[in-house]
matplotlib code that plots the C-alpha trace (Angstrom):
import matplotlib.pyplot as plt

x = [12.6, 12.7, 9.7, 9.9, 7.1, 6.6, 3.4, 2.9, 3.0, 0.7, -1.8, -1.6, -2.3, -5.2, -6.7, -6.1, -7.9, -10.5, -9.7, -7.1, -4.1, -2.7, -0.2, 1.7, 5.3, 6.6, 6.1, 7.6, 6.5, 5.6, 3.9, 5.7, 3.8, 5.4, 2.3, 2.4, 1.2, 2.1, 2.9, 4.3, 1.9, 2.9, 1.8, -0.3, -3.1, -4.9, -3.6, -4.7, -2.9, -2.8, -1.5, -1.2, 2.4, 2.2, -1.0, -2.0, -3.1, -3.2, -6.8, -6.2, -4.6, -7.2, -10.0, -8.2, -7.5, -11.1, -12.2, -10.1, -11.7, -15.1, -14.3, -13.5, -9.8, -9.6, -11.2, -9.0, -5.9, -7.1, -7.4, -3.8, -2.8, -4.6, -3.1, 0.4, 2.7, 5.6, 3.3, 1.9, 5.4, 6.3, 3.2, 4.0, 7.5, 6.0, 3.7, 6.7, 8.7, 5.9, 5.7, 9.4, 9.5, 6.5, 8.0, 11.1, 9.0, 8.5, 12.2, 12.0, 11.5, 8.3, 6.6, 7.7, 4.2, 2.6, 4.7, 1.5, 0.4, 3.8, 2.9, -0.5, 0.9, 3.5, 0.6, -0.8, 0.5, -0.4, -3.5, -3.9, -4.7, -4.0, -4.7, -2.0, -3.9, -6.6, -6.6, -8.3, -7.7, -5.7, -4.8, -2.6, -0.7, -0.1, 1.2, 3.6, 4.8, 5.3, 7.2, 9.7, 8.2, 8.4, 4.6, 3.4, -0.2, 0.9, 3.0, -0.1, -2.1, 0.8, 0.9, -2.9, -2.9, -2.8, -1.3, 0.2, -0.9, -3.6, -3.1, -4.5, -2.6, -5.7, -4.1, -3.1, -6.8, -7.3]
y = [7.7, 10.9, 12.5, 13.8, 16.3, 15.7, 17.6, 15.8, 12.4, 13.7, 14.8, 11.4, 9.6, 11.9, 11.0, 7.3, 7.4, 10.0, 12.4, 14.9, 13.5, 15.6, 13.2, 12.0, 11.3, 9.4, 6.3, 3.0, 1.1, 2.1, 0.0, -0.6, 2.4, 4.7, 5.2, 4.8, 1.5, 2.0, 5.2, 6.1, 8.0, 10.4, 9.2, 12.4, 13.5, 16.8, 16.9, 13.4, 10.1, 8.1, 4.6, 3.4, 3.6, 1.9, 2.6, 0.7, 3.3, 1.4, 1.2, -2.2, -3.7, -2.2, -3.9, -7.2, -7.4, -6.4, -9.4, -11.6, -10.1, -10.7, -14.3, -14.7, -14.5, -12.6, -15.5, -18.0, -16.1, -15.6, -19.4, -19.8, -17.2, -19.2, -22.5, -21.7, -20.4, -19.6, -17.6, -15.8, -14.9, -13.6, -11.5, -10.0, -9.1, -7.4, -5.3, -4.5, -3.4, -1.1, 0.4, 1.0, 2.6, 4.8, 5.9, 7.3, 10.1, 11.4, 12.0, 14.7, 18.3, 18.8, 16.2, 17.5, 19.1, 15.6, 13.7, 13.1, 10.6, 8.7, 6.4, 5.7, 4.7, 2.5, 0.3, -0.4, -2.2, -2.1, 0.0, 0.7, -2.9, -3.7, -7.4, -8.9, -12.2, -10.5, -9.0, -5.7, -5.3, -7.3, -4.1, -2.9, -6.2, -6.3, -2.7, -3.6, -6.6, -4.6, -2.0, -4.6, -5.6, -9.4, -9.6, -13.2, -12.0, -9.7, -12.5, -14.8, -12.0, -11.4, -15.0, -15.2, -12.3, -13.3, -9.9, -7.0, -4.2, -3.4, -3.9, -0.6, 2.2, 3.0, 5.7, 7.6, 8.5, 9.8]
z = [2.2, 0.2, -1.3, -4.8, -4.6, -8.3, -9.3, -12.6, -10.9, -8.2, -10.9, -12.6, -9.3, -8.5, -11.9, -11.3, -8.0, -9.0, -6.1, -5.0, -3.2, -0.4, 1.0, -2.1, -1.5, -4.5, -6.8, -5.9, -9.0, -12.6, -15.3, -18.6, -20.0, -17.4, -15.2, -11.4, -10.0, -6.4, -4.4, -1.1, 1.1, 3.8, 7.3, 7.9, 5.6, 6.2, 9.8, 10.7, 10.8, 7.5, 8.2, 4.6, 3.5, 0.1, -1.9, -5.1, -7.7, -10.9, -12.0, -13.7, -10.6, -8.3, -10.3, -10.6, -6.8, -6.1, -8.1, -5.9, -2.8, -4.3, -4.7, -1.0, -1.1, 2.2, 4.1, 2.3, 3.3, 6.9, 7.1, 6.0, 8.6, 11.4, 10.4, 9.2, 11.9, 9.5, 7.2, 10.3, 11.4, 7.9, 7.8, 11.3, 10.0, 6.9, 9.2, 11.4, 8.3, 7.2, 10.7, 10.8, 7.4, 8.1, 11.5, 9.8, 8.4, 12.0, 12.2, 9.5, 10.6, 8.5, 10.7, 14.1, 14.6, 14.1, 16.6, 18.6, 15.8, 15.9, 18.9, 17.5, 14.1, 15.7, 16.9, 13.5, 10.4, 6.8, 6.2, 9.9, 10.9, 14.6, 14.5, 12.3, 12.0, 10.0, 6.5, 5.9, 2.2, -0.4, -2.3, 0.6, 0.8, -2.9, -2.8, 0.0, -2.0, -5.2, -3.2, -1.9, 1.4, 1.9, 2.5, 2.1, 1.5, -1.2, -2.7, -2.9, -4.6, -7.0, -8.0, -8.5, -11.0, -14.6, -15.7, -13.8, -16.2, -18.7, -22.4, -23.6, -21.8, -19.9, -17.8, -20.9, -21.5, -18.0]

ax = plt.figure().add_subplot(projection="3d")
ax.plot(x, y, z, "-o")
ax.set_aspect("equal")
plt.show()
């Protein structure tokens, strides 16, 4: 996975999130208005491990997914995980895929100084979760799914959303 280092995109993402981004790599998904929806984050941020590979940045999607969390969607999905073995297996594979993709960064020379974090990050999946039968945050799973990971939790969230972007080019005003 190559990082673009695009300073303009980095600034847009910082405005979307309301904070400086020091581990921006690139964008995996744009809305139809041309603004980032999901970004790739480097596995080290400010000298510390950062386990989130795909990060949802679209303010509209963040708000919509938060509404699903507020309605108890995490508990609902954890019930599915506990009862459906095939779903649980698919979720485990999604976490494993994220771990493998994130680990590839440690093969690059700019990450040689951070190899000490490599083994720690191999133990955690999406968003740093170590118990793959639990859901930490729906945003992370949707970000994985929108970035091409076959994440069954992200797929459920994707299907629950009525729209995948705002109607008013919200990010243009940031």
